[in-house]
N, C-alpha and C positions, 0 to 999 in steps of 0.2 A: 937251244932245243929243249932244255929242262923246263923252261918257262912255258913253251907250248904244249908240253906234255901235261903239266899242272892245269893249264887252261882247259885243255881237252876233257880232264877229269871233272872239272868244275861245270863245263858245259853239259856233260853227260849227267851229272846229278841234277842240274836245273831242268833238263829236259824230262827227267823222270818226275820231278816235282810239278812241272807245269802240265797243262792239258794239251795233248797234241792237237794241231790245226792243220790237218793235211789238206783240207779243201777250204778255200776262201768263201765265206758265206756273206750274204747281204745282212744289213742292220736287223732286218726283220727276223731273219733266221736265227741270228745270234740272240735276239731278244726272246724268241720262242723257246730256244734251248734253255736259256737262263731260267726263264719262268717255269719250266717243266722241272728242273733240277733243284731250284731253290724256292720252294712253295711259300715261304713266309718272308716277310721283310727282315726279321731276326736272322734267318738262314742266310739271306743275301748279304747282310752286314757282317756276319761271321765269316763268310767267304772272303769278302773284302779285307778283313783283318788278316786272315791267313795268307792272302796274296801279298799283302804288305810285308809280312814277316818274312815270306820267301825271298821277295825281291831285295830287302835290305841284307839278308843273309849271303845271297848270290853276288850282290853289289860289293860287299866287303871282301869276299873271296877274290873277285876280279881285281879290286884295288891292291890288296895285299900281294898278289901275284905280279901285276904289271909294274908296280912300284920298284921292283927289282929288275926290270928289263929297260933296255934303251931302244928296243926294236918297236916298229909299228906293228899293229895287229888288227886283223878283221876276221869277223865270224858272223855268219847270218843264218838263221833258221826261222821256222814258223813262230817260235816262242821266244828266241833270244837273238839280240843283235848287239855285237861288240865292235867298236871302231875306235882305234887308238892311234894317234899320230897327229900330223899337222892337217886336221880335217876341216878346221874353221879358219886357221891362221897360218901364215908361212913362218911365223916366228914364235908361236905359242903351241904347245902340244896340249890337245884335248882328249878325254875319254868320253865316248858316247855309248850309253848302255840303255837299251830299250827290252823290257821283259813283258811278254804278252800272256796274260792269264785269262781264266774263263770270264771273270767279271771285270777285269780292269787292264789297263796298260800302264806300266811304270816307266818313265823317262827320267834319266839322270845325265847331265852334262857336267863334267869336271875338268878344271884345267891344272896342269902341272906347273907349280910354282915352287922354286927352291927345294925341289926333290919331293914335294908332297902334293897330293891330289886335293884340290878345294873345289866344293860344289857351286857351280855358277848358275845352274838351273835344274829344277826339280818339278815334276808334275806327275799326277796320277789321274787318268781318265776312264770313264766307262768304256769298255772295249766294244760295245754295241753300236757306239756313235762314231768309231774310228773309221777314216777312209784311208789316209796315207799320211806320211810326213816327208820333209826334205830338207836338205842342207844346201842352201844357195844364197847368193847375193841378191836380196830382193829390193834393197833401196839404192843400189848403184854406188855404194861408198867403197867398193873394192874388198869388204870383208863379208865372210860367209855367215849367214844368219839361219836360224831354225824356224821352220814353218810346220805347224800342226793343223792337219786338215781333218774336219769332222762335220757331221751332219745331224742336226738335232732329230729326236725320234717323234717329235710332235710340231704341228705348225700348219698354216694354210697355203704357204707360198714357197718359192724357191729360196733355199736358205743354206747354200754352200757356205760354210764358214771356215776361215782361216785364222788361227792364232799365231801371231808373228812375234818373235823374239829376236831382236837386233843385237848383233854383237858389238860391244864397245872396244875402244882401243886397247884396253888392258886385258882383253879375253872374257870379261863378264858379259852378261846379257841383260837387256832391258826387261822391264815388266811386260805382260802381254798387251799387244795391240791387235785389236780384233776387227776382221773385215768380213762383210757378208757378200757373196757372189762376186769375188774381185777378179780382176785380170791385172797382173802385175807387169809393168814395163820398167825394168831397172835401168835401161839406157836413158829413158826419158825422166826417170825418178817419178813416175806417175802411176796411180792406181785408178783404174776405171772399173765401175760395176753397177750392179742394180740393187737398190734399197729394198727392204723387205716389206711385203704387203701388197694387197690388191691395188693396182693403179699406182705403184711407187715410182719414182723417178730414177733415172740413172744418175750416177755421181762420178765426180772426177776429183781426186785428191793429189797433192803433191808432197812428197817427203821433205820435211825440214829438220834435218839431223834425226834425232830419235822420236820425232812426232810428225803429224801431217798436217797440212793447211788445206782448207776446202777451197777448190777452184769454182766449181759450178754444180748445179743439178739440171738436168734436162727432163722436162715432163713431156709425157706423151699425149697426143691429141685426145680430148674427151669432152664430154658436154660442159664441163666446168671451166674450160679455158678456150671455148670457141672452136674446138677441134683443130687446134694449132699446137706445133711444138713450142715449148716455152723454156727459155734458159734463165735460171734464177741463181742468185748467189747463196740462198739458204733454202733448206728443205721446209718450205712454207708455201702452201698453196695460195694464200692471200697476198703474198708479196707480188708486186709489179715486176714483171720480167721482160725479157727481150723476145718478140716473136720470131721464130725461125721458119724459113720455107720448107726445110727438110731436116731430118736427123743428120747431125754432123757424121762426116765420113769416118772419123776416128772411132765412133761407136759401132758403125756398121762392120768396120773391120774385125771386131771382137765378136760378131755374131748377133747384134741387137738390131731389131726393126720393130715398126709398129705391129706387123703381123705376128711376131714372136710374143707380144704381150696380150694377144686376143684369146 
């Protein structure tokens, strides 16, 4: 009970320090708000430094408190998320802390080893590009991974991006593996999606432990390929490929068609 009371105090202080986010806004609305309050690049960078200092202070307080507790703990608000326990592994305890500020999101994942918290993942991203994040088994190996979903503020075409951090056997995490417009099928250990750019092909990758192998690229009909669907091994329009009568059903099932590219 004492631990929970201390955490409640920490949370209250962090909520005062952080900016309230009662209403979720789009990336453009966030960008407009930031540009109005931070008129110069210097001001923007100063705000980032301040956010970082607040994040480190709050994280330290949370670690100091939870290191004295054997209980699992969860807390969620617009500005702070704490999740402590067997959230990634059945045998290793992890602490997940996400802090949302005006300019940035701060994410920290730590594992409990020999009574001490050890950082296994840390990242800071612009808040204006954030969509959501999730904890799930994305590569079908039975261990939960961390996915950070974001959308760039500039570009010509669809660019839904997922940064994937796979959990290792010892509770650590891999470096970032980046996917654009993906659909994950953990049961198949397959990733299907659309490459970036006008006239870009569909892709299919397969997980190979902590990396991916390329299976194929499917090009849509256009004037450069005789208006036929083409299957190629590499993302290369000059490569001789296999002519297909139609788009394979596996891609139709996840919402792709020739009409969707027009």
